[in-house]
KEDOVO-393930 format. One record per atom (N, C-alpha, C): x negated, y, z. Coordinates in steps of 0.2 Angstrom, whole numbers, plus 5000, padded with zeros to 4 digits. Atoms other than C-alpha are relative to their C-alpha. Layout:
XYZ
...
***
This chain:
499750044995
452748384617
499650015006
500450004994
452348374635
499949935002
500350074998
451448224643
500049995007
500050024993
451548134659
499849935001
500350074999
450647984666
500449975006
499650034994
451747874677
499649965004
500450044995
451147794693
500349935001
499650074999
452447654695
500549994994
499550015005
453747574684
500650055002
499549964998
455047664695
499950084998
500149935002
454247834692
500150014992
499949995007
454247804673
500750004998
499350005002
456047764673
500350075002
499749934998
456447924683
499850064996
500349955005
455348024671
500450004994
499650005007
456347964656
500750035002
499449974998
457948004665
500050075000
500049935000
457448174669
499950044994
500249965006
456748214652
500650004995
499450005004
458348164643
499849964993
500150045006
458548094625
499450014996
500649995004
456948174618
499449975003
500650034997
455848074630
499949934998
500250075002
454847914625
499549985005
500550044997
453847784634
499450004995
500650015004
452047774628
499649945003
500550054999
451147604628
499450004996
500550005005
450047554614
500050054995
499949955005
450747684603
499949994993
500150015007
450447594587
500650014996
499449985004
452247624581
500250075002
499849934998
452647784591
499550054996
500549965004
451047874584
500250014993
499850015007
451447814567
500650044998
499449975001
453147874567
500050085001
500049934998
452748044575
499650044994
500449975005
451448074561
500550014994
499549995006
452948054548
500650045002
499549964997
454048164559
500749965000
499450054999
455248014561
500250015007
499949994993
455048024579
499750065002
500249934998
454948194587
500150015007
499949994993
454848174606
499850075003
500149944997
454948324617
499649985006
500450024994
454148224632
499849934999
500250075000
453048074633
499849985007
500250034994
452847964648
499649944999
500550055001
451247864648
500149945005
500050054995
451447694656
499449955000
500650055001
449747614652
499649995006
500350024993
449147624670
500349965004
499650044995
450447524677
499849925000
500450074999
449447364683
500549955000
499550054998
451047274688
500349984993
499750025007
451547264669
499449974995
500550025005
449847214662
499849935000
500250075000
449547034668
500449964997
499650065002
450146874661
499749945003
500250074996
450146694668
500349954996
499850055004
450246544657
499949935004
500250064996
449746424671
500649965004
499550024996
451446394679
500349944996
499650065003
452446224677
500750014998
499349995001
454146304676
500150064995
499949955005
453846464665
499450034999
500549955002
452646574656
500350075002
499849934998
452646754662
499550054997
500449955004
452046904651
500250075002
499849934998
451947074658
500150044993
499849965006
452647204645
499450044997
500649965003
450947294644
499449954998
500550045003
449947134640
499950014993
500149985007
449047164624
500149944995
499950065004
449447054609
499449964999
500650045001
447647004606
499849955006
500250044994
447346944624
500549945000
499550054999
448946844624
499949944994
500150055005
448646764607
499449965001
500650044999
446946704612
500049965006
500050054994
447546614628
500049934998
500250075001
446946434628
500749965000
499450045000
448646364634
500550014995
499549995005
449646454622
499849974993
500350035006
448546404608
500249925000
500050074999
448646224614
500849975000
499450024998
450446204620
500650044996
499549955003
451446354612
499750034994
500349965006
450646384595
500450054996
499649965004
452146464588
500050075003
500149944997
451946604601
499350034999
500749975002
450046624598
500050024993
500049985008
450246624579
500450064999
499649955002
451646744579
499750075002
500449944998
450446874588
499450014996
500749985003
448746844580
500150004992
499949995007
449446834562
500350074999
499749945001
450247004565
499550064999
500449945001
449447164559
499249995000
500750015000
447547194561
499749995007
500350014993
446347154575
500150065004
500049944997
446247334579
500750025003
499349994997
448147354581
500249955005
499950054995
448247194591
499750015006
500449984994
446947254603
500450065004
499749944997
448047414606
500849985002
499350015000
449847344604
500249965006
499750044994
450847284620
500549954997
499550045002
452047144620
500750035000
499449964999
453447254626
500150044994
499949965006
453147374612
500149964994
499950045006
453047234599
500749985000
499350025000
454747174604
500450064998
499649945001
455447354603
499850044994
500149965006
454647404587
500650014996
499449985003
455947494577
500149964993
499850035006
456847404563
500050054995
500249945004
456347504548
499949974993
500250015007
456147514529
499750064997
500449945003
455247634517
500450065000
499649945000
456747744516
500050035007
500049974994
456747764535
499350045001
500749974999
454847804535
499950064995
500149955005
455047914520
500250075001
499749934998
456048054528
500450034994
499649965005
456948184518
499649994993
499349995000
457648184505
500449935000
499750075000
458047994508
500550005006
499550014995
459647964517
499949945004
500250064996
459447844532
500450015007
499650004994
460747814546
499749985006
500450014994
459447754558
499650065002
500449944999
458447914556
500550065002
499549944999
459948034555
500749974999
499350045001
461647944559
500550044996
499449975004
463047974547
499750034993
500349975006
461848024533
500049954994
499950055005
462047864523
499449955000
500650055000
460847724518
499850004992
500350005007
459747754502
499849934998
500350075003
459147574502
500649964997
499550045003
460847504497
500050004993
500049995007
460747574480
499350014997
500749985002
458847594480
499649944999
500450065000
457347474480
500149965006
499850034994
457947344491
499949925000
500150075001
457247174486
499849975006
500250034993
456447144503
500450025006
499549984994
457947204513
500449945002
499650054996
459147104524
500549964995
499550045003
460146964516
500549985005
499550024994
460946914533
500050065005
500049954994
461547034547
500050074998
500049935002
461547194537
500750035000
499449975000
462947314535
500150054995
499949945004
463647454525
499650065002
500449944997
462647574536
499249995000
500750015000
460947484535
499849934998
500250075002
460047334527
499349995001
500750014998
458347354535
499949945004
500250064997
457447204542
499550015006
500550004994
456647184559
499449974998
500650025003
454847174556
499649955004
500450034995
454247074571
500149925000
500050075000
453746884572
500149975007
500050024993
453546874591
500749995003
499350004997
455346904595
500349944998
499750065003
455846764583
499849945004
500250064996
454746644592
500249995007
499750004993
455346694609
500749985000
499350025000
457146664604
500049925000
500050085001
456646484599
499949975007
500250024993
455946464617
500550025005
499549984995
457546534625
499750055005
500349964995
456546674633
500550055002
499649954997
457146814644
499650065001
500449944998
456646994648
500350035006
499849974994
456747074664
499850084999
500049935001
457047264664
500250045006
499849964994
457147404676
500350074996
499749945002
458247564673
500350045005
499749964995
459147704682
500549965004
499550044996
460447564687
499749955003
500450054997
459147454694
499749954995
500350055004
458447284688
500649954997
499650055003
459247154676
499649964995
500350045004
458847014665
500449994993
499650005007
459347004646
499749934996
500250055004
459246844636
499750034993
500349975005
458046874622
500450004993
499650005006
459246824608
500550055000
499549945000
460446964614
499650075001
500449944999
459047094615
500250054994
499949955006
459247164597
500750004998
499349995002
460847224590
500049994992
499950005007
461447194572
500250084999
499949935002
461647364563
500750035001
499349985000
463547374561
500050074998
499949935002
464047554560
499650055004
500449964996
462747614573
499349984999
500750035001
461047564566
499550035004
500549964996
460147694576
500049975007
500150044993
460547584592
499849934998
500450065003
459347444589
500049945006
500050054995
459347354606
500650015005
499550004995
460447314621
499850045006
500349964995
459347414632
500450075001
499749944999
460247554641
499550065000
500449945000
459547734640
499550005007
500550004994
457947744651
499849945003
500250074998
457747554653
499349994997
500750025002
455947484653
499949935001
500150074999
455447304650
499449995005
500550024995
454447234664
499649944998
500450065001
454047064659
500549954995
499750055004
454446924647
499949935003
500050064996
454846754654
500249944995
499950065004
454746584644
500149945004
499950064996
455546434652
499649944998
***
């Protein structure tokens, strides 16, 4: 794959649009690298957004809303004193996730967009997976599926979204601001993720090339 470091959020969006379907954003990389090692993700071009200072900061001091840049790291946000005191559900959803090493690397935006997955998705061939290869089937439906979805699944996919932070954000009526080829827009967090339906490979309501800028909690 080829590699490019973006200078601004607008540059990152332009690079993704120019690179086409095989291009991926790189933030903390804790999911992307993992899936690349498994040959589940095979990007042709990677756009590194880690140097975008406009996405790194977060502010919990406001009286009207909390604002988290998409590149704020999970460990930093989890340790914020006001979050611990006044919004423990948000803090705990972050510090109880993964290991400290992963939390030090993982970004909030990446955590929100981590792929809904199961062992069959990660296992590769010969296991059928409509998320990995649309139209191939779902090995989990007749396989080992005790930990799979009870609600919201479909004939095409019964994988469970693995994140806790998104669930906590929905409880607080959070929103995400995004930028893409069509400009900027805001999405209610509860509408960000899709149910699998017949197209489980389409996991969020983000349009191709859109990048999360910040998360806002009223």
